[in-house]
Each structure stands twice: as structure tokens, then as C-alpha cells.
mmCIF file of the N, C-alpha and C atoms, coordinates in Angstrom:
data_MODEL
# 
_entry.id   MODEL 
# 
loop_
_atom_site.group_PDB 
_atom_site.id 
_atom_site.type_symbol 
_atom_site.label_atom_id 
_atom_site.label_alt_id 
_atom_site.label_comp_id 
_atom_site.label_asym_id 
_atom_site.label_entity_id 
_atom_site.label_seq_id 
_atom_site.pdbx_PDB_ins_code 
_atom_site.Cartn_x 
_atom_site.Cartn_y 
_atom_site.Cartn_z 
_atom_site.occupancy 
_atom_site.B_iso_or_equiv 
_atom_site.pdbx_formal_charge 
_atom_site.auth_seq_id 
_atom_site.auth_comp_id 
_atom_site.auth_asym_id 
_atom_site.auth_atom_id 
_atom_site.pdbx_PDB_model_num 
ATOM 1   N N  . MET A 1 1  ? 30.289 46.784 8.351   1.00 0.00 ? 1  MET A N  1 
ATOM 2   C CA . MET A 1 1  ? 31.477 47.453 8.839   1.00 0.00 ? 1  MET A CA 1 
ATOM 3   C C  . MET A 1 1  ? 31.582 48.814 8.157   1.00 0.00 ? 1  MET A C  1 
ATOM 4   N N  . ARG A 1 2  ? 31.813 49.857 8.940   1.00 0.00 ? 2  ARG A N  1 
ATOM 5   C CA . ARG A 1 2  ? 31.986 51.203 8.390   1.00 0.00 ? 2  ARG A CA 1 
ATOM 6   C C  . ARG A 1 2  ? 33.468 51.547 8.402   1.00 0.00 ? 2  ARG A C  1 
ATOM 7   N N  . ILE A 1 3  ? 33.948 52.091 7.278   1.00 0.00 ? 3  ILE A N  1 
ATOM 8   C CA . ILE A 1 3  ? 35.346 52.495 7.168   1.00 0.00 ? 3  ILE A CA 1 
ATOM 9   C C  . ILE A 1 3  ? 35.424 53.881 6.545   1.00 0.00 ? 3  ILE A C  1 
ATOM 10  N N  . SER A 1 4  ? 36.574 54.549 6.720   1.00 0.00 ? 4  SER A N  1 
ATOM 11  C CA . SER A 1 4  ? 36.723 55.886 6.163   1.00 0.00 ? 4  SER A CA 1 
ATOM 12  C C  . SER A 1 4  ? 37.341 55.870 4.765   1.00 0.00 ? 4  SER A C  1 
ATOM 13  N N  . ALA A 1 5  ? 37.936 54.760 4.358   1.00 0.00 ? 5  ALA A N  1 
ATOM 14  C CA . ALA A 1 5  ? 38.551 54.682 3.026   1.00 0.00 ? 5  ALA A CA 1 
ATOM 15  C C  . ALA A 1 5  ? 37.463 54.777 1.965   1.00 0.00 ? 5  ALA A C  1 
ATOM 16  N N  . ARG A 1 6  ? 37.744 55.493 0.883   1.00 0.00 ? 6  ARG A N  1 
ATOM 17  C CA . ARG A 1 6  ? 36.740 55.688 -0.166  1.00 0.00 ? 6  ARG A CA 1 
ATOM 18  C C  . ARG A 1 6  ? 36.820 54.639 -1.266  1.00 0.00 ? 6  ARG A C  1 
ATOM 19  N N  . ASN A 1 7  ? 37.918 53.936 -1.362  1.00 0.00 ? 7  ASN A N  1 
ATOM 20  C CA . ASN A 1 7  ? 38.105 53.009 -2.467  1.00 0.00 ? 7  ASN A CA 1 
ATOM 21  C C  . ASN A 1 7  ? 38.222 51.576 -1.956  1.00 0.00 ? 7  ASN A C  1 
ATOM 22  N N  . SER A 1 8  ? 37.306 50.720 -2.395  1.00 0.00 ? 8  SER A N  1 
ATOM 23  C CA . SER A 1 8  ? 37.415 49.306 -2.088  1.00 0.00 ? 8  SER A CA 1 
ATOM 24  C C  . SER A 1 8  ? 37.229 48.528 -3.381  1.00 0.00 ? 8  SER A C  1 
ATOM 25  N N  . LEU A 1 9  ? 38.051 47.507 -3.554  1.00 0.00 ? 9  LEU A N  1 
ATOM 26  C CA . LEU A 1 9  ? 38.064 46.730 -4.784  1.00 0.00 ? 9  LEU A CA 1 
ATOM 27  C C  . LEU A 1 9  ? 37.721 45.281 -4.452  1.00 0.00 ? 9  LEU A C  1 
ATOM 28  N N  . LYS A 1 10 ? 36.633 44.770 -5.034  1.00 0.00 ? 10 LYS A N  1 
ATOM 29  C CA . LYS A 1 10 ? 36.196 43.401 -4.777  1.00 0.00 ? 10 LYS A CA 1 
ATOM 30  C C  . LYS A 1 10 ? 36.931 42.451 -5.703  1.00 0.00 ? 10 LYS A C  1 
ATOM 31  N N  . GLY A 1 11 ? 37.432 41.350 -5.148  1.00 0.00 ? 11 GLY A N  1 
ATOM 32  C CA . GLY A 1 11 ? 38.126 40.378 -5.971  1.00 0.00 ? 11 GLY A CA 1 
ATOM 33  C C  . GLY A 1 11 ? 38.229 39.030 -5.287  1.00 0.00 ? 11 GLY A C  1 
ATOM 34  N N  . CYS A 1 12 ? 39.130 38.209 -5.802  1.00 0.00 ? 12 CYS A N  1 
ATOM 35  C CA . CYS A 1 12 ? 39.335 36.854 -5.302  1.00 0.00 ? 12 CYS A CA 1 
ATOM 36  C C  . CYS A 1 12 ? 40.797 36.684 -4.911  1.00 0.00 ? 12 CYS A C  1 
ATOM 37  N N  . ILE A 1 13 ? 41.046 36.127 -3.730  1.00 0.00 ? 13 ILE A N  1 
ATOM 38  C CA . ILE A 1 13 ? 42.418 35.916 -3.271  1.00 0.00 ? 13 ILE A CA 1 
ATOM 39  C C  . ILE A 1 13 ? 43.064 34.826 -4.119  1.00 0.00 ? 13 ILE A C  1 
ATOM 40  N N  . VAL A 1 14 ? 44.196 35.160 -4.756  1.00 0.00 ? 14 VAL A N  1 
ATOM 41  C CA . VAL A 1 14 ? 44.889 34.180 -5.591  1.00 0.00 ? 14 VAL A CA 1 
ATOM 42  C C  . VAL A 1 14 ? 46.114 33.593 -4.900  1.00 0.00 ? 14 VAL A C  1 
ATOM 43  N N  . SER A 1 15 ? 46.691 34.306 -3.923  1.00 0.00 ? 15 SER A N  1 
ATOM 44  C CA . SER A 1 15 ? 47.804 33.729 -3.179  1.00 0.00 ? 15 SER A CA 1 
ATOM 45  C C  . SER A 1 15 ? 48.027 34.494 -1.887  1.00 0.00 ? 15 SER A C  1 
ATOM 46  N N  . ILE A 1 16 ? 48.583 33.775 -0.920  1.00 0.00 ? 16 ILE A N  1 
ATOM 47  C CA . ILE A 1 16 ? 48.981 34.364 0.359   1.00 0.00 ? 16 ILE A CA 1 
ATOM 48  C C  . ILE A 1 16 ? 50.385 33.847 0.656   1.00 0.00 ? 16 ILE A C  1 
ATOM 49  N N  . GLU A 1 17 ? 51.343 34.762 0.750   1.00 0.00 ? 17 GLU A N  1 
ATOM 50  C CA . GLU A 1 17 ? 52.722 34.386 1.048   1.00 0.00 ? 17 GLU A CA 1 
ATOM 51  C C  . GLU A 1 17 ? 53.100 34.977 2.397   1.00 0.00 ? 17 GLU A C  1 
ATOM 52  N N  . LYS A 1 18 ? 53.257 34.101 3.390   1.00 0.00 ? 18 LYS A N  1 
ATOM 53  C CA . LYS A 1 18 ? 53.597 34.564 4.731   1.00 0.00 ? 18 LYS A CA 1 
ATOM 54  C C  . LYS A 1 18 ? 55.102 34.650 4.911   1.00 0.00 ? 18 LYS A C  1 
ATOM 55  N N  . GLY A 1 19 ? 55.534 35.733 5.559   1.00 0.00 ? 19 GLY A N  1 
ATOM 56  C CA . GLY A 1 19 ? 56.921 35.908 5.934   1.00 0.00 ? 19 GLY A CA 1 
ATOM 57  C C  . GLY A 1 19 ? 57.040 35.736 7.436   1.00 0.00 ? 19 GLY A C  1 
ATOM 58  N N  . ALA A 1 20 ? 58.105 36.286 8.020   1.00 0.00 ? 20 ALA A N  1 
ATOM 59  C CA . ALA A 1 20 ? 58.321 36.161 9.459   1.00 0.00 ? 20 ALA A CA 1 
ATOM 60  C C  . ALA A 1 20 ? 57.182 36.806 10.252  1.00 0.00 ? 20 ALA A C  1 
ATOM 61  N N  . THR A 1 21 ? 56.743 37.999 9.838   1.00 0.00 ? 21 THR A N  1 
ATOM 62  C CA . THR A 1 21 ? 55.659 38.698 10.537  1.00 0.00 ? 21 THR A CA 1 
ATOM 63  C C  . THR A 1 21 ? 54.602 39.253 9.591   1.00 0.00 ? 21 THR A C  1 
ATOM 64  N N  . THR A 1 22 ? 54.962 39.421 8.316   1.00 0.00 ? 22 THR A N  1 
ATOM 65  C CA . THR A 1 22 ? 54.076 40.068 7.351   1.00 0.00 ? 22 THR A CA 1 
ATOM 66  C C  . THR A 1 22 ? 53.724 39.107 6.223   1.00 0.00 ? 22 THR A C  1 
ATOM 67  N N  . ALA A 1 23 ? 52.471 39.169 5.785   1.00 0.00 ? 23 ALA A N  1 
ATOM 68  C CA . ALA A 1 23 ? 52.009 38.361 4.658   1.00 0.00 ? 23 ALA A CA 1 
ATOM 69  C C  . ALA A 1 23 ? 51.704 39.265 3.476   1.00 0.00 ? 23 ALA A C  1 
ATOM 70  N N  . HIS A 1 24 ? 51.945 38.751 2.275   1.00 0.00 ? 24 HIS A N  1 
ATOM 71  C CA . HIS A 1 24 ? 51.557 39.448 1.052   1.00 0.00 ? 24 HIS A CA 1 
ATOM 72  C C  . HIS A 1 24 ? 50.366 38.695 0.473   1.00 0.00 ? 24 HIS A C  1 
ATOM 73  N N  . VAL A 1 25 ? 49.231 39.387 0.434   1.00 0.00 ? 25 VAL A N  1 
ATOM 74  C CA . VAL A 1 25 ? 47.993 38.803 -0.057  1.00 0.00 ? 25 VAL A CA 1 
ATOM 75  C C  . VAL A 1 25 ? 47.720 39.384 -1.439  1.00 0.00 ? 25 VAL A C  1 
ATOM 76  N N  . ARG A 1 26 ? 47.613 38.507 -2.434  1.00 0.00 ? 26 ARG A N  1 
ATOM 77  C CA . ARG A 1 26 ? 47.361 38.943 -3.814  1.00 0.00 ? 26 ARG A CA 1 
ATOM 78  C C  . ARG A 1 26 ? 45.901 38.671 -4.151  1.00 0.00 ? 26 ARG A C  1 
ATOM 79  N N  . ILE A 1 27 ? 45.217 39.726 -4.650  1.00 0.00 ? 27 ILE A N  1 
ATOM 80  C CA . ILE A 1 27 ? 43.798 39.643 -4.988  1.00 0.00 ? 27 ILE A CA 1 
ATOM 81  C C  . ILE A 1 27 ? 43.623 39.971 -6.466  1.00 0.00 ? 27 ILE A C  1 
ATOM 82  N N  . ASP A 1 28 ? 42.917 39.096 -7.173  1.00 0.00 ? 28 ASP A N  1 
ATOM 83  C CA . ASP A 1 28 ? 42.587 39.339 -8.586  1.00 0.00 ? 28 ASP A CA 1 
ATOM 84  C C  . ASP A 1 28 ? 41.329 40.190 -8.619  1.00 0.00 ? 28 ASP A C  1 
ATOM 85  N N  . VAL A 1 29 ? 41.485 41.408 -9.146  1.00 0.00 ? 29 VAL A N  1 
ATOM 86  C CA . VAL A 1 29 ? 40.371 42.348 -9.259  1.00 0.00 ? 29 VAL A CA 1 
ATOM 87  C C  . VAL A 1 29 ? 40.122 42.570 -10.750 1.00 0.00 ? 29 VAL A C  1 
ATOM 88  N N  . GLY A 1 30 ? 39.232 41.797 -11.320 1.00 0.00 ? 30 GLY A N  1 
ATOM 89  C CA . GLY A 1 30 ? 38.902 41.951 -12.734 1.00 0.00 ? 30 GLY A CA 1 
ATOM 90  C C  . GLY A 1 30 ? 40.083 41.768 -13.670 1.00 0.00 ? 30 GLY A C  1 
ATOM 91  N N  . GLY A 1 31 ? 41.000 40.864 -13.329 1.00 0.00 ? 31 GLY A N  1 
ATOM 92  C CA . GLY A 1 31 ? 42.164 40.599 -14.169 1.00 0.00 ? 31 GLY A CA 1 
ATOM 93  C C  . GLY A 1 31 ? 43.409 41.350 -13.747 1.00 0.00 ? 31 GLY A C  1 
ATOM 94  N N  . ALA A 1 32 ? 43.277 42.341 -12.888 1.00 0.00 ? 32 ALA A N  1 
ATOM 95  C CA . ALA A 1 32 ? 44.440 43.066 -12.347 1.00 0.00 ? 32 ALA A CA 1 
ATOM 96  C C  . ALA A 1 32 ? 44.728 42.499 -10.954 1.00 0.00 ? 32 ALA A C  1 
ATOM 97  N N  . ILE A 1 33 ? 46.002 42.364 -10.635 1.00 0.00 ? 33 ILE A N  1 
ATOM 98  C CA . ILE A 1 33 ? 46.390 41.838 -9.331  1.00 0.00 ? 33 ILE A CA 1 
ATOM 99  C C  . ILE A 1 33 ? 46.749 42.985 -8.401  1.00 0.00 ? 33 ILE A C  1 
ATOM 100 N N  . VAL A 1 34 ? 46.101 42.998 -7.230  1.00 0.00 ? 34 VAL A N  1 
ATOM 101 C CA . VAL A 1 34 ? 46.381 43.974 -6.182  1.00 0.00 ? 34 VAL A CA 1 
ATOM 102 C C  . VAL A 1 34 ? 47.053 43.208 -5.054  1.00 0.00 ? 34 VAL A C  1 
ATOM 103 N N  . THR A 1 35 ? 48.196 43.713 -4.568  1.00 0.00 ? 35 THR A N  1 
ATOM 104 C CA . THR A 1 35 ? 48.916 43.052 -3.487  1.00 0.00 ? 35 THR A CA 1 
ATOM 105 C C  . THR A 1 35 ? 48.857 43.904 -2.231  1.00 0.00 ? 35 THR A C  1 
ATOM 106 N N  . SER A 1 36 ? 48.511 43.263 -1.124  1.00 0.00 ? 36 SER A N  1 
ATOM 107 C CA . SER A 1 36 ? 48.444 43.942 0.157   1.00 0.00 ? 36 SER A CA 1 
ATOM 108 C C  . SER A 1 36 ? 49.435 43.309 1.120   1.00 0.00 ? 36 SER A C  1 
ATOM 109 N N  . ALA A 1 37 ? 50.129 44.138 1.893   1.00 0.00 ? 37 ALA A N  1 
ATOM 110 C CA . ALA A 1 37 ? 51.022 43.651 2.938   1.00 0.00 ? 37 ALA A CA 1 
ATOM 111 C C  . ALA A 1 37 ? 50.316 43.847 4.272   1.00 0.00 ? 37 ALA A C  1 
ATOM 112 N N  . ILE A 1 38 ? 49.983 42.745 4.935   1.00 0.00 ? 38 ILE A N  1 
ATOM 113 C CA . ILE A 1 38 ? 49.319 42.792 6.235   1.00 0.00 ? 38 ILE A CA 1 
ATOM 114 C C  . ILE A 1 38 ? 50.013 41.805 7.163   1.00 0.00 ? 38 ILE A C  1 
ATOM 115 N N  . THR A 1 39 ? 49.718 41.883 8.442   1.00 0.00 ? 39 THR A N  1 
ATOM 116 C CA . THR A 1 39 ? 50.363 40.972 9.384   1.00 0.00 ? 39 THR A CA 1 
ATOM 117 C C  . THR A 1 39 ? 49.831 39.547 9.216   1.00 0.00 ? 39 THR A C  1 
ATOM 118 N N  . ASN A 1 40 ? 50.673 38.584 9.576   1.00 0.00 ? 40 ASN A N  1 
ATOM 119 C CA . ASN A 1 40 ? 50.238 37.191 9.574   1.00 0.00 ? 40 ASN A CA 1 
ATOM 120 C C  . ASN A 1 40 ? 49.045 37.014 10.504  1.00 0.00 ? 40 ASN A C  1 
ATOM 121 N N  . ALA A 1 41 ? 49.060 37.724 11.635  1.00 0.00 ? 41 ALA A N  1 
ATOM 122 C CA . ALA A 1 41 ? 47.957 37.636 12.596  1.00 0.00 ? 41 ALA A CA 1 
ATOM 123 C C  . ALA A 1 41 ? 46.649 38.091 11.956  1.00 0.00 ? 41 ALA A C  1 
ATOM 124 N N  . ALA A 1 42 ? 46.692 39.150 11.129  1.00 0.00 ? 42 ALA A N  1 
ATOM 125 C CA . ALA A 1 42 ? 45.490 39.647 10.464  1.00 0.00 ? 42 ALA A CA 1 
ATOM 126 C C  . ALA A 1 42 ? 44.950 38.616 9.472   1.00 0.00 ? 42 ALA A C  1 
ATOM 127 N N  . VAL A 1 43 ? 45.848 37.926 8.781   1.00 0.00 ? 43 VAL A N  1 
ATOM 128 C CA . VAL A 1 43 ? 45.417 36.873 7.847   1.00 0.00 ? 43 VAL A CA 1 
ATOM 129 C C  . VAL A 1 43 ? 44.615 35.821 8.608   1.00 0.00 ? 43 VAL A C  1 
ATOM 130 N N  . GLU A 1 44 ? 45.134 35.406 9.761   1.00 0.00 ? 44 GLU A N  1 
ATOM 131 C CA . GLU A 1 44 ? 44.456 34.392 10.564  1.00 0.00 ? 44 GLU A CA 1 
ATOM 132 C C  . GLU A 1 44 ? 43.140 34.924 11.131  1.00 0.00 ? 44 GLU A C  1 
ATOM 133 N N  . GLU A 1 45 ? 43.157 36.129 11.685  1.00 0.00 ? 45 GLU A N  1 
ATOM 134 C CA . GLU A 1 45 ? 41.957 36.709 12.301  1.00 0.00 ? 45 GLU A CA 1 
ATOM 135 C C  . GLU A 1 45 ? 40.819 36.860 11.304  1.00 0.00 ? 45 GLU A C  1 
ATOM 136 N N  . MET A 1 46 ? 41.145 37.218 10.056  1.00 0.00 ? 46 MET A N  1 
ATOM 137 C CA . MET A 1 46 ? 40.115 37.410 9.031   1.00 0.00 ? 46 MET A CA 1 
ATOM 138 C C  . MET A 1 46 ? 39.763 36.124 8.299   1.00 0.00 ? 46 MET A C  1 
ATOM 139 N N  . GLY A 1 47 ? 40.507 35.047 8.573   1.00 0.00 ? 47 GLY A N  1 
ATOM 140 C CA . GLY A 1 47 ? 40.235 33.772 7.919   1.00 0.00 ? 47 GLY A CA 1 
ATOM 141 C C  . GLY A 1 47 ? 40.492 33.808 6.422   1.00 0.00 ? 47 GLY A C  1 
ATOM 142 N N  . LEU A 1 48 ? 41.511 34.561 5.998   1.00 0.00 ? 48 LEU A N  1 
ATOM 143 C CA . LEU A 1 48 ? 41.803 34.682 4.571   1.00 0.00 ? 48 LEU A CA 1 
ATOM 144 C C  . LEU A 1 48 ? 42.367 33.373 4.025   1.00 0.00 ? 48 LEU A C  1 
ATOM 145 N N  . GLU A 1 49 ? 41.876 32.980 2.844   1.00 0.00 ? 49 GLU A N  1 
ATOM 146 C CA . GLU A 1 49 ? 42.326 31.765 2.170   1.00 0.00 ? 49 GLU A CA 1 
ATOM 147 C C  . GLU A 1 49 ? 42.300 31.986 0.675   1.00 0.00 ? 49 GLU A C  1 
ATOM 148 N N  . GLU A 1 50 ? 43.172 31.272 -0.041  1.00 0.00 ? 50 GLU A N  1 
ATOM 149 C CA . GLU A 1 50 ? 43.151 31.335 -1.500  1.00 0.00 ? 50 GLU A CA 1 
ATOM 150 C C  . GLU A 1 50 ? 41.782 30.890 -1.990  1.00 0.00 ? 50 GLU A C  1 
ATOM 151 N N  . GLY A 1 51 ? 41.262 31.590 -3.014  1.00 0.00 ? 51 GLY A N  1 
ATOM 152 C CA . GLY A 1 51 ? 39.964 31.269 -3.594  1.00 0.00 ? 51 GLY A CA 1 
ATOM 153 C C  . GLY A 1 51 ? 38.800 31.977 -2.927  1.00 0.00 ? 51 GLY A C  1 
ATOM 154 N N  . ARG A 1 52 ? 39.050 32.618 -1.803  1.00 0.00 ? 52 ARG A N  1 
ATOM 155 C CA . ARG A 1 52 ? 37.987 33.316 -1.086  1.00 0.00 ? 52 ARG A CA 1 
ATOM 156 C C  . ARG A 1 52 ? 37.813 34.731 -1.623  1.00 0.00 ? 52 ARG A C  1 
ATOM 157 N N  . GLU A 1 53 ? 36.567 35.196 -1.657  1.00 0.00 ? 53 GLU A N  1 
ATOM 158 C CA . GLU A 1 53 ? 36.281 36.570 -2.059  1.00 0.00 ? 53 GLU A CA 1 
ATOM 159 C C  . GLU A 1 53 ? 36.763 37.523 -0.970  1.00 0.00 ? 53 GLU A C  1 
ATOM 160 N N  . ALA A 1 54 ? 37.319 38.660 -1.388  1.00 0.00 ? 54 ALA A N  1 
ATOM 161 C CA . ALA A 1 54 ? 37.813 39.641 -0.426  1.00 0.00 ? 54 ALA A CA 1 
ATOM 162 C C  . ALA A 1 54 ? 37.768 41.025 -1.059  1.00 0.00 ? 54 ALA A C  1 
ATOM 163 N N  . TYR A 1 55 ? 37.919 42.023 -0.230  1.00 0.00 ? 55 TYR A N  1 
ATOM 164 C CA . TYR A 1 55 ? 37.982 43.406 -0.686  1.00 0.00 ? 55 TYR A CA 1 
ATOM 165 C C  . TYR A 1 55 ? 39.348 43.977 -0.352  1.00 0.00 ? 55 TYR A C  1 
ATOM 166 N N  . ALA A 1 56 ? 39.965 44.658 -1.319  1.00 0.00 ? 56 ALA A N  1 
ATOM 167 C CA . ALA A 1 56 ? 41.170 45.436 -1.068  1.00 0.00 ? 56 ALA A CA 1 
ATOM 168 C C  . ALA A 1 56 ? 40.695 46.852 -0.776  1.00 0.00 ? 56 ALA A C  1 
ATOM 169 N N  . VAL A 1 57 ? 41.024 47.357 0.387   1.00 0.00 ? 57 VAL A N  1 
ATOM 170 C CA . VAL A 1 57 ? 40.619 48.701 0.781   1.00 0.00 ? 57 VAL A CA 1 
ATOM 171 C C  . VAL A 1 57 ? 41.841 49.597 0.650   1.00 0.00 ? 57 VAL A C  1 
ATOM 172 N N  . VAL A 1 58 ? 41.706 50.660 -0.140  1.00 0.00 ? 58 VAL A N  1 
ATOM 173 C CA . VAL A 1 58 ? 42.829 51.539 -0.460  1.00 0.00 ? 58 VAL A CA 1 
ATOM 174 C C  . VAL A 1 58 ? 42.670 52.861 0.269   1.00 0.00 ? 58 VAL A C  1 
ATOM 175 N N  . LYS A 1 59 ? 43.679 53.207 1.067   1.00 0.00 ? 59 LYS A N  1 
ATOM 176 C CA . LYS A 1 59 ? 43.716 54.525 1.707   1.00 0.00 ? 59 LYS A CA 1 
ATOM 177 C C  . LYS A 1 59 ? 44.746 55.367 0.948   1.00 0.00 ? 59 LYS A C  1 
ATOM 178 N N  . ALA A 1 60 ? 44.436 56.603 0.703   1.00 0.00 ? 60 ALA A N  1 
ATOM 179 C CA . ALA A 1 60 ? 45.285 57.459 -0.135  1.00 0.00 ? 60 ALA A CA 1 
ATOM 180 C C  . ALA A 1 60 ? 46.731 57.516 0.341   1.00 0.00 ? 60 ALA A C  1 
ATOM 181 N N  . SER A 1 61 ? 46.980 57.481 1.642   1.00 0.00 ? 61 SER A N  1 
ATOM 182 C CA . SER A 1 61 ? 48.342 57.561 2.142   1.00 0.00 ? 61 SER A CA 1 
ATOM 183 C C  . SER A 1 61 ? 49.136 56.288 1.923   1.00 0.00 ? 61 SER A C  1 
ATOM 184 N N  . ASP A 1 62 ? 48.475 55.188 1.513   1.00 0.00 ? 62 ASP A N  1 
ATOM 185 C CA . ASP A 1 62 ? 49.141 53.898 1.360   1.00 0.00 ? 62 ASP A CA 1 
ATOM 186 C C  . ASP A 1 62 ? 49.113 53.353 -0.063  1.00 0.00 ? 62 ASP A C  1 
ATOM 187 N N  . VAL A 1 63 ? 48.854 54.164 -1.049  1.00 0.00 ? 63 VAL A N  1 
ATOM 188 C CA . VAL A 1 63 ? 48.756 53.680 -2.424  1.00 0.00 ? 63 VAL A CA 1 
ATOM 189 C C  . VAL A 1 63 ? 50.149 53.511 -3.022  1.00 0.00 ? 63 VAL A C  1 
ATOM 190 N N  . MET A 1 64 ? 50.379 52.331 -3.612  1.00 0.00 ? 64 MET A N  1 
ATOM 191 C CA . MET A 1 64 ? 51.619 52.064 -4.320  1.00 0.00 ? 64 MET A CA 1 
ATOM 192 C C  . MET A 1 64 ? 51.242 51.554 -5.698  1.00 0.00 ? 64 MET A C  1 
ATOM 193 N N  . ILE A 1 65 ? 51.952 52.006 -6.707  1.00 0.00 ? 65 ILE A N  1 
ATOM 194 C CA . ILE A 1 65 ? 51.672 51.578 -8.069  1.00 0.00 ? 65 ILE A CA 1 
ATOM 195 C C  . ILE A 1 65 ? 52.936 50.976 -8.650  1.00 0.00 ? 65 ILE A C  1 
ATOM 196 N N  . GLY A 1 66 ? 52.786 49.858 -9.344  1.00 0.00 ? 66 GLY A N  1 
ATOM 197 C CA . GLY A 1 66 ? 53.929 49.220 -9.978  1.00 0.00 ? 66 GLY A CA 1 
ATOM 198 C C  . GLY A 1 66 ? 53.498 48.542 -11.254 1.00 0.00 ? 66 GLY A C  1 
ATOM 199 N N  . VAL A 1 67 ? 54.453 48.157 -12.035 1.00 0.00 ? 67 VAL A N  1 
ATOM 200 C CA . VAL A 1 67 ? 54.169 47.426 -13.278 1.00 0.00 ? 67 VAL A CA 1 
ATOM 201 C C  . VAL A 1 67 ? 54.972 46.148 -13.282 1.00 0.00 ? 67 VAL A C  1 
ATOM 202 N N  . ASP A 1 68 ? 54.439 45.135 -13.949 1.00 0.00 ? 68 ASP A N  1 
ATOM 203 C CA . ASP A 1 68 ? 55.158 43.871 -14.070 1.00 0.00 ? 68 ASP A CA 1 
ATOM 204 C C  . ASP A 1 68 ? 56.108 43.921 -15.236 1.00 0.00 ? 68 ASP A C  1 
# 
């Protein structure tokens, strides 16, 4: 798959929390947790599951930073 985003982070899905239309997918990337908000339909289409390897793809216009 070819994409235009320059930053992709390989990790393991640690949780998926589905809401009415949007899911929050948390990926452990070397001990740091990256959270992505995607549609529930996208979770199903990609077959995302806890424990599965995945990539977080970061586009500059969508970067959010937070601290716990």
C-alpha cells in the first residue's frame, strides 16, 4: 500500500473502544501509547483486534499531543 504520510509507527493494539460511530484504537509503540479515532466501520473493514500488530499513520494536519 502506498500512502503520502511520512510518519508511520509500528506497534501492537492494546485496546479498542467503540462508541456510537467512532472507535478509539490504542496502540503500544515501544512503551508509548498512540490513540487513533477512526470509524467503527474502519475497525471492522481492517479486521483490527487487541493483540494484533498495526501501524499508526500520522499526517501533519492531524497530529495531537497530550500527556497523562
